[in-house]
N, CA, C and O of each residue as an XYZ file, in Angstrom:
356
protein
N      10.095    -11.585    -53.318
C       8.712    -11.957    -53.114
C       7.890    -10.679    -53.001
O       8.278     -9.762    -52.278
N       6.761    -10.602    -53.705
C       5.925     -9.407    -53.637
C       5.371     -9.192    -52.234
O       5.141    -10.143    -51.487
N       5.160     -7.917    -51.889
C       4.685     -7.534    -50.557
C       3.372     -8.219    -50.193
O       3.176     -8.613    -49.043
N       2.460     -8.364    -51.177
C       1.167     -8.972    -50.874
C       1.280    -10.451    -50.520
O       0.353    -11.014    -49.936
N       2.403    -11.094    -50.863
C       2.632    -12.486    -50.473
C       3.382    -12.577    -49.149
O       3.256    -13.570    -48.432
N       4.157    -11.553    -48.820
C       4.945    -11.568    -47.588
C       4.035    -11.474    -46.367
O       4.210    -12.229    -45.411
N       3.071    -10.564    -46.384
C       2.211    -10.342    -45.215
C       1.472    -11.606    -44.782
O       1.475    -11.910    -43.589
N       0.833    -12.364    -45.691
C       0.177    -13.597    -45.233
C       1.156    -14.590    -44.615
O       0.813    -15.272    -43.649
N       2.360    -14.680    -45.153
C       3.344    -15.601    -44.586
C       3.781    -15.148    -43.200
O       3.948    -15.971    -42.300
N       3.968    -13.837    -43.022
C       4.342    -13.305    -41.715
C       3.218    -13.543    -40.718
O       3.469    -13.934    -39.578
N       1.985    -13.312    -41.139
C       0.836    -13.525    -40.256
C       0.719    -15.001    -39.879
O       0.471    -15.331    -38.719
N       0.897    -15.880    -40.853
C       0.828    -17.322    -40.583
C       1.917    -17.743    -39.604
O       1.652    -18.503    -38.672
N       3.142    -17.255    -39.806
C       4.246    -17.575    -38.905
C       3.952    -17.048    -37.508
O       4.155    -17.749    -36.517
N       3.477    -15.820    -37.434
C       3.174    -15.216    -36.142
C       2.098    -16.011    -35.405
O       2.223    -16.266    -34.208
N       1.059    -16.395    -36.108
C      -0.013    -17.179    -35.490
C       0.501    -18.538    -35.022
O       0.138    -19.008    -33.944
N       1.345    -19.162    -35.836
C       1.897    -20.479    -35.475
C       2.780    -20.360    -34.242
O       2.698    -21.186    -33.333
N       3.627    -19.331    -34.208
C       4.520    -19.153    -33.062
C       3.751    -18.772    -31.811
O       4.087    -19.231    -30.719
N       2.725    -17.943    -31.946
C       1.901    -17.602    -30.781
C       1.230    -18.847    -30.216
O       1.110    -18.993    -28.999
N       0.797    -19.737    -31.091
C       0.184    -20.987    -30.632
C       1.193    -21.811    -29.834
O       0.855    -22.371    -28.791
N       2.430    -21.886    -30.326
C       3.471    -22.633    -29.614
C       3.755    -21.993    -28.259
O       3.873    -22.691    -27.251
N       3.862    -20.671    -28.236
C       4.097    -19.953    -26.978
C       2.972    -20.244    -25.992
O       3.232    -20.528    -24.823
N       1.728    -20.176    -26.452
C       0.595    -20.435    -25.572
C       0.606    -21.871    -25.056
O       0.253    -22.114    -23.902
N       1.011    -22.831    -25.906
C       1.103    -24.226    -25.472
C       2.190    -24.398    -24.411
O       2.011    -25.144    -23.447
N       3.305    -23.713    -24.590
C       4.389    -23.791    -23.596
C       3.907    -23.245    -22.256
O       4.141    -23.855    -21.213
N       3.230    -22.090    -22.284
C       2.745    -21.524    -21.032
C       1.641    -22.379    -20.414
O       1.528    -22.435    -19.189
N       0.828    -23.043    -21.229
C      -0.176    -23.967    -20.693
C       0.513    -25.126    -19.981
O       0.063    -25.573    -18.926
N       1.615    -25.612    -20.568
C       2.388    -26.678    -19.925
C       2.977    -26.188    -18.614
O       2.945    -26.903    -17.612
N       3.518    -24.968    -18.612
C       4.040    -24.393    -17.364
C       2.936    -24.374    -16.307
O       3.175    -24.742    -15.157
N       1.734    -23.949    -16.687
C       0.625    -23.876    -15.737
C       0.250    -25.266    -15.227
O       0.005    -25.445    -14.034
N       0.205    -26.251    -16.129
C      -0.147    -27.620    -15.729
C       0.863    -28.193    -14.748
O       0.505    -28.960    -13.854
N       2.118    -27.820    -14.916
C       3.182    -28.348    -14.068
C       3.491    -27.422    -12.889
O       4.465    -27.629    -12.166
N       2.647    -26.395    -12.704
C       2.799    -25.439    -11.608
C       4.184    -24.779    -11.591
O       4.782    -24.592    -10.531
N       4.677    -24.433    -12.776
C       5.961    -23.741    -12.887
C       5.736    -22.290    -12.484
O       4.854    -21.619    -13.019
N       6.525    -21.818    -11.551
C       6.399    -20.436    -11.096
C       7.011    -19.491    -12.131
O       7.815    -19.921    -12.958
N       6.638    -18.207    -12.093
C       7.250    -17.255    -13.031
C       8.783    -17.234    -12.969
O       9.422    -17.217    -14.022
N       9.403    -17.234    -11.769
C      10.870    -17.289    -11.761
C      11.422    -18.570    -12.386
O      12.450    -18.536    -13.062
N      10.741    -19.706    -12.163
C      11.181    -20.953    -12.781
C      11.023    -20.891    -14.299
O      11.890    -21.362    -15.036
N       9.916    -20.309    -14.766
C       9.702    -20.153    -16.206
C      10.808    -19.291    -16.811
O      11.314    -19.592    -17.892
N      11.179    -18.225    -16.114
C      12.274    -17.383    -16.587
C      13.575    -18.146    -16.684
O      14.328    -17.975    -17.643
N      13.844    -18.982    -15.706
C      15.066    -19.796    -15.729
C      15.043    -20.779    -16.892
O      16.062    -20.992    -17.549
N      13.888    -21.377    -17.146
C      13.747    -22.289    -18.278
C      14.010    -21.556    -19.581
O      14.728    -22.056    -20.447
N      13.436    -20.381    -19.720
C      13.620    -19.599    -20.946
C      15.083    -19.195    -21.108
O      15.617    -19.251    -22.216
N      15.729    -18.793    -20.031
C      17.156    -18.459    -20.116
C      17.989    -19.679    -20.506
O      18.944    -19.563    -21.274
N      17.626    -20.849    -19.977
C      18.342    -22.077    -20.340
C      18.158    -22.389    -21.832
O      19.102    -22.808    -22.503
N      16.953    -22.185    -22.340
C      16.704    -22.397    -23.766
C      17.512    -21.417    -24.623
O      18.062    -21.793    -25.658
N      17.573    -20.172    -24.185
C      18.380    -19.175    -24.903
C      19.840    -19.605    -24.911
O      20.510    -19.534    -25.942
N      20.329    -20.052    -23.759
C      21.721    -20.494    -23.666
C      21.994    -21.652    -24.629
O      23.009    -21.660    -25.325
N      21.095    -22.614    -24.662
C      21.281    -23.759    -25.565
C      21.218    -23.332    -27.019
O      21.994    -23.818    -27.842
N      20.305    -22.430    -27.346
C      20.209    -21.955    -28.719
C      21.469    -21.189    -29.131
O      21.914    -21.292    -30.274
N      22.039    -20.425    -28.203
C      23.288    -19.716    -28.501
C      24.383    -20.722    -28.844
O      25.205    -20.462    -29.722
N      24.403    -21.849    -28.171
C      25.371    -22.898    -28.497
C      25.121    -23.491    -29.865
O      26.062    -23.744    -30.617
N      23.849    -23.716    -30.198
C      23.501    -24.248    -31.510
C      23.910    -23.273    -32.616
O      24.333    -23.684    -33.696
N      23.778    -21.988    -32.331
C      24.090    -20.959    -33.326
C      25.573    -20.576    -33.361
O      25.964    -19.693    -34.125
N      26.390    -21.226    -32.552
C      27.814    -20.866    -32.461
C      28.522    -20.915    -33.807
O      29.426    -20.119    -34.059
N      28.126    -21.834    -34.668
C      28.770    -21.969    -35.971
C      28.156    -21.070    -37.040
O      28.575    -21.094    -38.197
N      27.174    -20.287    -36.650
C      26.512    -19.398    -37.604
C      26.440    -17.993    -37.001
O      25.401    -17.604    -36.467
N      27.539    -17.227    -37.081
C      27.602    -15.943    -36.398
C      26.546    -14.932    -36.851
O      26.104    -14.114    -36.045
N      26.134    -14.968    -38.115
C      25.104    -14.024    -38.564
C      23.766    -14.317    -37.900
O      23.089    -13.401    -37.432
N      23.386    -15.575    -37.858
C      22.128    -15.951    -37.195
C      22.198    -15.677    -35.703
O      21.224    -15.229    -35.098
N      23.350    -15.948    -35.115
C      23.534    -15.702    -33.681
C      23.405    -14.212    -33.377
O      22.754    -13.827    -32.405
N      24.026    -13.373    -34.209
C      23.946    -11.921    -34.028
C      22.503    -11.444    -34.185
O      22.038    -10.610    -33.409
N      21.791    -11.973    -35.189
C      20.388    -11.599    -35.387
C      19.540    -12.002    -34.183
O      18.663    -11.254    -33.751
N      19.812    -13.193    -33.648
C      19.065    -13.664    -32.484
C      19.314    -12.767    -31.274
O      18.374    -12.383    -30.577
N      20.575    -12.436    -31.029
C      20.911    -11.546    -29.906
C      20.245    -10.191    -30.093
O      19.717     -9.619    -29.140
N      20.268     -9.676    -31.317
C      19.621     -8.388    -31.592
C      18.125     -8.467    -31.317
O      17.541     -7.511    -30.806
N      17.493     -9.601    -31.651
C      16.054     -9.727    -31.394
C      15.764     -9.797    -29.895
O      14.745     -9.277    -29.440
N      16.648    -10.433    -29.127
C      16.470    -10.456    -27.666
C      16.568     -9.038    -27.119
O      15.744     -8.622    -26.305
N      17.571     -8.306    -27.564
C      17.747     -6.922    -27.112
C      16.533     -6.087    -27.484
O      16.081     -5.260    -26.692
N      16.003     -6.297    -28.684
C      14.817     -5.550    -29.126
C      13.612     -5.842    -28.229
O      12.872     -4.930    -27.860
N      13.421     -7.112    -27.883
C      12.300     -7.486    -27.012
C      12.448     -6.816    -25.646
O      11.482     -6.270    -25.114
N      13.648     -6.857    -25.082
C      13.882     -6.243    -23.771
C      13.684     -4.729    -23.858
O      13.048     -4.136    -22.987
N      14.217     -4.115    -24.889
C      14.053     -2.672    -25.045
C      12.584     -2.288    -25.202
O      12.124     -1.311    -24.611
N      11.853     -3.062    -26.001
C      10.424     -2.784    -26.193
C       9.681     -2.922    -24.866
O       8.821     -2.103    -24.543
N      10.014     -3.954    -24.101
C       9.366     -4.149    -22.798
C       9.648     -2.963    -21.875
O       8.742     -2.457    -21.214
N      10.899     -2.524    -21.834
C      11.254     -1.391    -20.988
C      10.514     -0.133    -21.411
O      10.026      0.613    -20.562
N      10.425      0.111    -22.705
C       9.722      1.285    -23.206
C       8.244      1.218    -22.863
O       7.661      2.205    -22.415
N       7.635      0.051    -23.073
C       6.222     -0.113    -22.745
C       5.977      0.036    -21.254
O       4.947      0.572    -20.845
N       6.910     -0.431    -20.440
C       6.778     -0.266    -18.989
C       6.778      1.202    -18.613
O       6.008      1.637    -17.756
N       7.644      1.956    -19.258
C       7.704      3.388    -18.996
C       6.441      4.100    -19.472
O       6.008      5.081    -18.867
N       5.857      3.601    -20.556
C       4.650      4.207    -21.109
C       3.384      3.665    -20.459
O       2.297      4.191    -20.698
N       3.506      2.628    -19.644
C       2.358      2.079    -18.930
C       1.571      1.039    -19.697
O       0.492      0.651    -19.249
N       2.068      0.564    -20.847
C       1.384     -0.479    -21.616
C       2.307     -1.678    -21.717
O       3.149     -1.739    -22.613
N       2.158     -2.637    -20.805
C       3.067     -3.766    -20.784
C       2.397     -5.097    -21.131
O       2.834     -6.146    -20.656
N       1.347     -5.069    -21.950
C       0.690     -6.313    -22.370
C       1.475     -6.941    -23.500
O       1.514     -6.390    -24.600
N       2.107     -8.090    -23.256
C       2.886     -8.731    -24.321
C       1.974     -9.359    -25.359
O       0.861     -9.778    -25.042
N       2.451     -9.427    -26.622
C       1.665    -10.140    -27.632
C       1.608    -11.624    -27.268
O       2.440    -12.115    -26.506
N       0.643    -12.318    -27.807
C       0.446    -13.764    -27.593
C      -0.079    -14.081    -26.204
O      -0.124    -15.249    -25.817
N      -0.467    -13.089    -25.463
C      -0.979    -13.375    -24.122
C      -2.474    -13.601    -24.213
O      -3.223    -12.745    -24.683
N      -2.901    -14.787    -23.748
C      -4.326    -15.101    -23.773
C      -4.815    -15.409    -22.390
O      -5.996    -15.699    -22.203
């Protein structure tokens, strides 16, 4: 696929996923879910997804790598003093 077609698709996917993330956090707020509870929910979702991906080791490895990347990026940003996550509204 040509590069000029890839960028709009990536942007569309990113916007769609950010909308879903924002809706999830709005639901957490409506239900008065605390940050530690939200973290537990997210960890439970990760655990379930790892089970779903058990039969697909390449996808599972990619998913684990993306989790590690997110954590590493957060740690680096914390050290640099810029810890504003994307999709935060």
